[in-house]
N, C-alpha and C positions, 0 to 999 in steps of 0.2 A: 348344046341345045337339043340335039337329036337324042341324047341320053335322057334328058328331062322329058321329052315328048314320049319316048318309049315307056318310061317309068309311070307317067301319068296315065297313059293308055292302058298299061297293065293294071294299075289301081282301079281305073274305071271298069275294066273288064271283069276283074275279080269281084268288085262290088255288085255289078250287074248280075254276075253268075250267082252270087249269094242271094240276090233278090229273086231270081228265077227259080232257084232251088228251095225257096222259102226258108232259108237260114236267116235272112234279114228282111225286115219290113222296108218300105221306101225310106222312111226317116233313118232307119238303121244303115241302109246303103249309103245315104248322104254322109252320115257320121263316119262311116268306114272310109269314105273317100278323103274326108278331112284328116283323119288319123293317118292314113297311108301317105298322103302328101307331106304331112308334118314329119313323119318318120323318115321319109326319103330325103327331106331337106336337112335333117340332122345326121343321118347315118347312111344315106345312099342305099345301094342294093343289099348290103349285108343286113341292114335294119329291116328292109322289106322282106327279106328271106325269112327272118325270125317271125315277123308278123304273119307272113303267109303260112308258116308251119303251125303257128298258134291257131289261126283262123281255120285252116284246113282240118287239123286234128280235132279241134273242139266241135266243129260242125259235124264231122264224121261221128264222134261219140254221142252228140246230141240226137242224131238220127238213128244210131245203132240200137236195134231191138226196142224201137220206140213203143211198140205195143205192150211190152213188159213194164214200161215206165208209166203207163196210164194211171196206175194207182196212186202215184205221188202228185199228179197234176192238181188234185183238189187241195193239196197243202200249199202249193206255190202260187205266186202272183203271176208269173210269166212262164210260157212254154219254151219250145225249142226255136222259135222265131224271134230274133233279137231286134228290138227297136233302138232308137238313137240313144236313149238314156242308158240302156243296158250296154250298148257298144262303148259309150263314153265311160261308163263305170269300169269296164274291163281294159279299155285302151287309152283313156284320157291321161293317165299318169305317164304312160310311155310316150304319148304325143308331146306332153309338156317337157319331158326330159329331152326329147329330140329338138324341140324349138329352142330350148335354152342352149343346147350344144351347137345349134346352127349359128347362133349369134355370139355365144361366149363359150367356146370349147373348153372342156375341163378334163383333168386326168381321171381315167377310169370311167369315162362317160358311157362307153359301150357296155361295160360290165354292169353299171347301174341300170342302164336301159334293159339289158338282158335279164337282170333280176326281176324287173317289173313284169316282163313278158312271162318269165318262168313262174312267178306267183299267180298270174292270171291263168296260165295253162294248168298248173298244179290244182288250182281250185276247181276249174272246169272239169278236168279228168276225174277228180275225187267225187264230184257231184254226179256226173253223168254215168260213170262206171260203178261207183259205189252203190247206187240204187239197184244194181243188178245182183248184189250180194244175196246169197241164199239165207244168210243169217240176219236177224234184226240188228240194227245198229244200236250203240249205247251213247248216252249223253256224256260229253267229255268230262264234266265235273262229278256227276253222281254215278256214272256207269249204269244207269237205269236203262233198260231196253225201251226203245221208242219205235214209232213207225218209220219206215224208210222215207227219206226226203225231209225229215225233221232237221231244221237248222241247229247246229251245235252238236250233232250226233256224229259218231265216228264208227268205222268198221275196218276190219283188216283189209278187205278189198279196196275200199276207198282210200285208206292211208297208203297202201302200196301203189295205187293209181296216181295219187298226188306226187309221190316220189318219182315215179316213172315220167310224169308230165314235166316235172322240173328237170329231170335228167335229159329229156329230149331237147329242151331249149338250151341247156348248158352245153351239151355235146354239139349241137348245131352251131352255137356261138363259137365254140372252139374250132370247128371246121371252116366256118366262113371267114374268120378274121384272125385265126391263129393266136388266140389269147393265151396267157400263161395258165399252167395247170392249177395254180392257186385260185385264179379267177374263175376257172371252170367249177371248182369245188364251191366257191363262194356263191356263184349263181344257183347251183343246185340247192345249197343249204338255205339261202334266202328265199328261193322259190318255194321250197317246202315249208319254211317258216311262215311265208305269206298265207299259205293254206291253213296252217295251224292258227294263225291270228284270226283268220276269217271264221274258223270254227269256234274259237273262244268268244268272239264278238257275237256270233250267231246264237250261242248259248246264253249270253248275258244281256246284251242290249238290243238285239234285233227284235223288231216288233212282232207280236203274235196276238191273234184274235181268237175268240171262241164264239162259234155260231150259237145264238140264243134259241135256234129252232132244233138243230140236231146235236148240238153239243160238241161238234168237231173243232179241234184246234187247227188253225190255219194262218198263213201269212196274208190271206185275202181280207180286205177291208169289209167286204160283204160276202155272204154265203147264204144259200137257200133264199135268195132275194131279200135278205135282211142285213142290216148293219151289224157287224160283229162287235162284241165287247172286248176291248183291249185288256189283255191280262199281263203283258209285260213288254218292255222295250220301247224304243223311240226311233230306231234307224231301220229303214227298209232294206231289202236284200241288195239293191244297187248301191246304197250308201255303205253297207258293210263290205261289199266287194271292193269298192273304191278305197275305203279306209285301209283294208288289209294290204292291197297292192302298194298304196302310198307308204305304209309302215315298212314294208320290205325294201322299198326303194330308198327311204330315208336311212334305214340301217346300212344299206350298201354305201351311201354317201358318208356316213359316220365312220365306217370301217376304213374307207379310203382316206 
C-alpha cells in the first residue's frame, strides 16, 4: 500500500510540476495522471522511470531555444504546452499496453511497452531538435526543400535526434530491468521506425490547409482569421502521432 501511495504521489507531483512549468495544460496534467497510474499498474516503477525520462527530455527539448522555433509556430496547430489530446496521442498506446499487462501479463510486454515510449520519444526529439537545423529540411518522398516544421520533412539533425531519442529509451530500459541485448536493439529499431512511420504519414495523409488570404500552407484550420482551404490529408497531427506509435507497438508484438 505504501508503494502505491508513493507512486501516485510522485505521479501527481510530476503532473503538477508540468502544469506549473507550462509544459501541460490542466487537461494535459489530468491525462498525464491517468497515463502514469496506468503504467504503474502494469509495469511498476521501471515503467514510470521510462515515462519520466520521456516526459522530462521531451519537455526540455520543447522549451530549448524556444525563441528560435517561433518561425514554425505558424505552421503547427499546437505549441509546447500539451493538452489532454496531445498527451493521450503520445502516451495512450503505452497506457493501454500497461493496462493489458496488468490484467493479462504476456511475454515481451516490457519490450513492447518500451518500444511505444521509444517511438514517442524519437518523434518528439526529431521535431523539437530538427527545427533547429541550419539547413532547410526535405520532404521524404520528393526530397524537395520545404520550410522548417513541415510535416513529412526530414533533416540530418532531425534524423540523428530521432535515433538518439530511441537509444535513450532503449538504454534506460536495459538499465532498469536488465532486458536482453536483442530486446535493447529491438526497442531502438522500432522507436526509430515509429518516427519514420510518423514522417511518412505526415507527408501523405496528414491534413494541410492553405490560407486564402496570405497563401501560407499550415496545419491550422484557420489562419489570418479565415477558414483555410484543405489541400491534402485527413488526419491531424495527434492522430498521426498516435498511429505511428501504435504501428511501432504492433510490430513489436508481431516480432515477439
